[in-house]
C-alpha positions as CSV (number, residue, x, y, z in Angstrom):
1,X,98.4,-16.1,145.9
2,X,95.1,-14.3,146.3
3,X,91.8,-15.8,147.5
4,X,91.6,-18.5,144.8
5,X,92.8,-21.9,145.6
6,X,95.9,-22.8,143.6
7,X,95.1,-25.6,141.1
8,X,97.7,-28.3,140.9
9,X,97.5,-31.5,138.8
10,X,99.3,-34.7,139.6
11,X,100.3,-37.2,136.9
12,X,101.3,-40.6,138.2
13,X,100.4,-44.1,137.0
14,X,100.3,-45.3,140.7
15,X,96.8,-44.5,142.0
16,X,97.9,-44.7,145.6
17,X,100.6,-42.0,145.0
18,X,98.0,-39.8,143.3
19,X,95.6,-40.2,146.2
20,X,98.4,-39.4,148.8
21,X,99.6,-36.3,146.9
22,X,96.1,-35.0,146.4
23,X,95.3,-35.5,150.1
24,X,98.5,-33.6,151.0
25,X,97.8,-30.8,148.6
26,X,94.2,-30.5,149.8
27,X,95.4,-30.3,153.4
28,X,97.1,-27.0,152.5
29,X,94.0,-25.8,150.6
30,X,95.1,-26.4,147.1
31,X,92.6,-27.6,144.5
32,X,93.9,-30.7,142.7
33,X,93.1,-33.2,140.1
34,X,95.0,-36.3,139.1
35,X,95.7,-38.2,135.8
36,X,96.9,-41.8,135.5
37,X,99.0,-41.0,132.4
38,X,100.7,-38.2,130.5
39,X,98.4,-38.9,127.6
40,X,95.3,-38.1,129.7
41,X,96.7,-34.8,130.8
42,X,97.8,-33.8,127.3
43,X,94.4,-34.8,125.9
44,X,92.6,-32.7,128.5
45,X,94.8,-29.7,127.8
46,X,94.2,-30.1,124.0
47,X,90.4,-30.5,124.3
48,X,89.8,-27.9,126.9
49,X,91.9,-24.7,126.3
50,X,90.5,-23.1,129.5
51,X,91.9,-26.0,131.6
52,X,94.9,-24.3,133.2
53,X,96.6,-25.8,136.2
54,X,99.1,-23.5,138.0
55,X,101.6,-26.4,138.3
56,X,102.0,-30.0,137.1
57,X,103.4,-32.7,139.4
58,X,104.8,-35.3,137.0
59,X,106.2,-38.8,137.6
60,X,109.2,-39.8,135.4
61,X,108.5,-43.5,134.8
62,X,105.0,-44.2,133.4
63,X,103.8,-46.5,130.8
64,X,103.2,-44.9,127.4
65,X,104.7,-41.4,127.5
66,X,107.3,-41.1,130.2
67,X,107.5,-37.9,132.2
68,X,110.3,-36.4,130.2
69,X,108.3,-36.8,127.0
70,X,105.2,-35.2,128.6
71,X,107.5,-32.3,129.7
72,X,108.8,-32.0,126.1
73,X,105.2,-31.8,124.8
74,X,104.3,-29.2,127.5
75,X,107.3,-27.0,126.4
76,X,106.1,-23.5,125.5
77,X,102.9,-23.9,127.5
78,X,104.2,-22.0,130.5
79,X,103.1,-24.7,132.8
80,X,105.7,-25.3,135.6
81,X,106.7,-28.9,136.1
82,X,107.8,-30.5,139.3
83,X,109.1,-34.1,138.8
84,X,108.6,-36.8,141.4
85,X,110.4,-40.1,140.9
86,X,111.2,-43.4,142.6
87,X,114.4,-43.6,140.6
88,X,116.8,-40.8,141.4
89,X,119.0,-41.0,138.4
90,X,121.4,-38.0,138.2
91,X,121.4,-38.0,134.3
92,X,117.6,-38.0,134.2
93,X,117.5,-35.2,136.8
94,X,119.9,-33.1,134.8
95,X,117.9,-33.7,131.6
96,X,114.7,-32.7,133.3
97,X,116.1,-29.6,134.9
98,X,117.8,-28.5,131.7
99,X,114.5,-28.9,129.8
100,X,112.9,-26.5,132.3
101,X,111.6,-28.5,135.2
102,X,111.3,-26.2,138.3
103,X,111.7,-29.1,140.8
104,X,112.8,-32.7,141.1
105,X,112.0,-34.7,144.2
106,X,112.9,-38.4,144.7
107,X,110.2,-40.6,146.2
108,X,109.6,-41.0,149.0
109,X,109.8,-37.3,149.6
110,X,109.4,-35.2,152.8
111,X,105.8,-33.8,152.8
112,X,107.0,-30.4,154.1
113,X,109.7,-30.1,151.4
114,X,107.1,-31.1,148.8
115,X,104.7,-28.4,149.9
116,X,107.4,-25.9,150.2
117,X,108.6,-26.7,146.6
118,X,105.1,-26.4,145.2
119,X,104.4,-23.1,147.1
120,X,107.7,-21.7,145.8
121,X,106.8,-22.6,142.2
122,X,103.3,-21.1,142.6
123,X,104.6,-17.9,144.1
124,X,107.2,-17.5,141.4
125,X,104.6,-17.9,138.6
126,X,101.8,-15.9,140.1
127,X,101.6,-12.4,138.5
């Protein structure tokens, strides 16, 4: 992954979840930023073409646009999406993975599994 810190964004309407995931990612030397909604992320991506995270960690259930809708709007961007969700619904999981998600983890998730999942995604997308 080179000398640059991988840049990962977290999108979750629960501020405490964002803080915890950011702390976890920073503990393994990842750069990270969080968004409280999918709309915030999409607006940032639209207004700043150079804004390019290596991976998006996305909650399924959020007010406004849910995670699946955000994923649909990211389609074609090349941004890998890993879903995190407190509601492990098999149909939703299948829908997310069929739409191109590269990971799907139910909350609460094991920290080591989460980091391993993100690292695998980053390694598979790094040229």
